[in-house]
C-alpha positions in Angstrom: 148.8 86.7 119.7 145.3 86.6 121.0 142.0 87.8 119.4 139.8 90.0 121.6 137.5 87.0 122.2 140.5 84.8 123.4 141.7 87.7 125.6 138.2 88.0 127.0 138.0 84.3 127.8 141.5 84.1 129.4 141.0 87.2 131.6 137.3 87.1 132.3 136.9 90.6 131.0 134.0 91.2 128.6 134.9 92.3 125.1 133.1 95.8 125.4 135.1 96.4 128.6 138.4 95.5 126.8 137.5 98.1 124.1 136.6 100.6 126.8 140.0 100.1 128.6 141.7 100.5 125.2 139.8 103.8 124.6 140.7 105.0 128.1 144.4 104.3 127.5 144.7 101.7 130.2 145.9 99.1 127.6 147.7 99.9 124.4 145.7 99.9 121.1 145.7 96.4 119.7 147.7 95.5 116.7 145.5 94.7 113.7 145.7 91.6 111.5 145.4 91.9 107.7 141.7 91.3 108.2 141.6 94.2 110.7 141.1 91.9 113.6 142.5 93.0 117.0 145.5 91.0 118.2 146.8 91.2 121.7 150.2 90.1 123.1 151.1 88.4 126.4 151.9 91.9 127.8 148.4 93.2 127.1 146.9 90.0 128.6 149.0 90.6 131.8 148.0 94.3 131.9 144.4 93.4 131.5 144.7 90.8 134.3 146.2 93.5 136.5 143.4 95.9 135.7 140.7 93.3 136.3 142.3 92.4 139.7 142.4 96.1 140.6 138.8 96.6 139.6 137.8 93.5 141.6 139.4 95.2 144.6 137.2 98.3 143.9 140.0 100.6 142.7 138.9 103.5 140.4 140.1 103.9 136.8 142.2 106.9 137.9 143.9 104.9 140.7 144.6 102.1 138.2 146.0 104.5 135.7 148.3 105.8 138.4 149.4 102.3 139.5 150.1 101.4 135.8 152.3 104.5 135.6 154.1 103.6 138.8 154.7 100.1 137.6 156.5 101.5 134.5 159.2 102.8 137.0 160.1 99.8 139.1 163.1 101.6 140.7 160.9 104.3 142.3 159.7 104.0 146.0 156.3 102.4 146.4 154.8 105.0 148.8 152.3 106.2 146.1 151.1 102.6 145.6 150.8 102.1 149.3 148.8 105.4 149.6 146.4 104.2 146.9 145.9 100.8 148.6 145.4 102.6 152.0 142.8 105.0 150.6 140.9 102.0 149.0 141.1 100.1 152.3 139.7 103.2 154.1 136.9 103.4 151.6 136.0 99.7 152.0 135.9 100.0 155.7 133.6 102.9 155.5 131.3 101.0 153.2 131.4 98.0 155.6 130.4 100.2 158.4 127.4 101.6 156.5 126.4 98.1 155.3 126.6 96.9 158.9 124.2 99.6 160.0 121.9 98.7 157.1 122.0 95.1 158.0 121.2 95.8 161.7 118.2 97.9 160.7 116.9 95.5 158.2 117.1 92.6 160.7 115.3 94.7 163.3 112.4 95.8 161.1 112.0 92.4 159.5 111.9 90.7 162.9 109.3 93.1 164.2 106.7 92.3 161.6 104.0 90.2 163.2 101.1 91.5 161.2 99.1 89.1 159.0 98.4 91.8 156.4 100.0 94.8 154.8 98.0 97.2 156.9 99.7 95.8 160.1 103.1 95.2 158.5 105.9 96.8 160.5 108.3 96.8 157.5 105.8 98.9 155.5 105.3 101.2 158.5 109.0 101.6 159.2 109.8 102.4 155.6 107.0 105.0 155.5 108.1 106.6 158.8 111.8 107.1 159.3 111.1 107.9 163.0 110.5 104.2 163.6 114.2 103.4 162.7 116.7 103.1 165.5 119.2 105.5 163.9 120.6 106.9 160.7 121.6 104.4 158.1 
């Protein structure tokens, strides 16, 4: 059995986050020692590692909840899990597209600045006047 501190160190999940996941029902409420200290089993450690990995991939709490529910029924088809992963991939690709546009515009405005003072600074002018941007971002 692991204390909450041990669980935190082994999984890389902060103690308040572990408590939050417990409140959200993503992990089972911990058993308590005689001194009322939380005690976690190997199963809770594995579940928490699953949750952390899913969060690292950007999955929402609701998607994680759904995946946990699916994992409790290993005989079922995995089309729902595939759907969740595909939706997350689509979301990531949309974010990458937006970030690429932001990067392009920031490179452009930062490379146009030849002024020696703020009055002549292209960055300041471009931020103050959206018409100086190449496109929407």
